[in-house]
C-alpha positions in Angstrom: -23.2 -9.4 14.2 -21.2 -9.1 11.2 -19.1 -12.0 9.8 -16.1 -9.6 9.8 -16.2 -8.8 13.5 -13.6 -10.4 15.7 -14.5 -13.6 17.6 -15.1 -13.1 21.3 -12.0 -13.9 23.3 -11.9 -17.3 25.0 -11.2 -17.8 28.7 -10.3 -20.9 30.5 -13.4 -22.5 32.0 -13.4 -23.8 35.5 -13.2 -27.6 35.6 -14.4 -28.1 39.3 -12.8 -31.5 39.5 -9.0 -32.4 40.1 -9.3 -35.5 37.9 -10.3 -33.4 35.0 -7.6 -30.8 35.7 -5.0 -33.7 35.5 -6.5 -35.2 32.3 -6.4 -31.9 30.4 -3.0 -30.9 31.8 -0.4 -29.9 29.1 1.9 -32.9 29.6 -1.0 -35.4 29.4 -2.4 -34.0 26.2 1.0 -34.0 24.6 1.6 -37.5 25.7 -1.7 -38.7 24.4 -1.2 -36.8 21.1 2.2 -38.5 20.6 0.6 -42.0 20.8 -2.4 -41.0 18.6 -2.6 -42.6 15.1 -5.4 -40.3 13.7 -5.3 -36.5 13.1 -8.9 -36.5 14.3 -7.8 -37.7 17.7 -5.1 -35.0 17.9 -7.6 -32.4 16.9 -10.1 -33.5 19.6 -7.2 -33.3 22.2 -6.5 -29.8 21.0 -10.2 -28.9 21.7 -9.9 -30.4 25.2 -7.0 -28.0 26.0 -8.0 -25.0 27.9 -7.9 -21.6 26.2 -4.5 -20.1 26.6 -2.8 -23.5 27.0 0.2 -23.7 24.8 -0.6 -27.3 24.0 -3.6 -26.2 22.1 -1.6 -24.3 19.4 1.0 -27.0 19.2 -1.7 -29.8 18.7 -3.6 -27.8 16.1 -0.2 -27.2 14.2 0.6 -30.8 14.5 -2.8 -31.8 13.2 -2.4 -29.5 10.2 1.1 -30.9 9.4 -0.3 -34.4 9.6 -3.1 -33.7 7.2 -0.7 -32.0 4.8 1.6 -35.1 4.8 -1.5 -37.3 4.2 -2.6 -35.2 1.3 1.0 -35.3 -0.1 1.1 -39.1 0.1 -2.3 -39.2 -1.7 -1.0 -37.0 -4.5 2.0 -39.3 -5.0 -0.2 -42.2 -5.3 -2.0 -40.6 -8.1 
């Protein structure tokens, strides 16, 4: 496989448990991310989101924005 080939499409995996379905629901992931204090936690929540879940893209974008703001703060400190 060439490094220039497209990645295989991701599909939602079956969870088999209602408790897991609730835990990775969009609303719960967004709620947990809003209370998180570390970009690492938000990125981990993004990875928990099922493929195709709109929260996945939002959390990844939020993580990127948080990392950029941290980088900017470090630049200002010198």
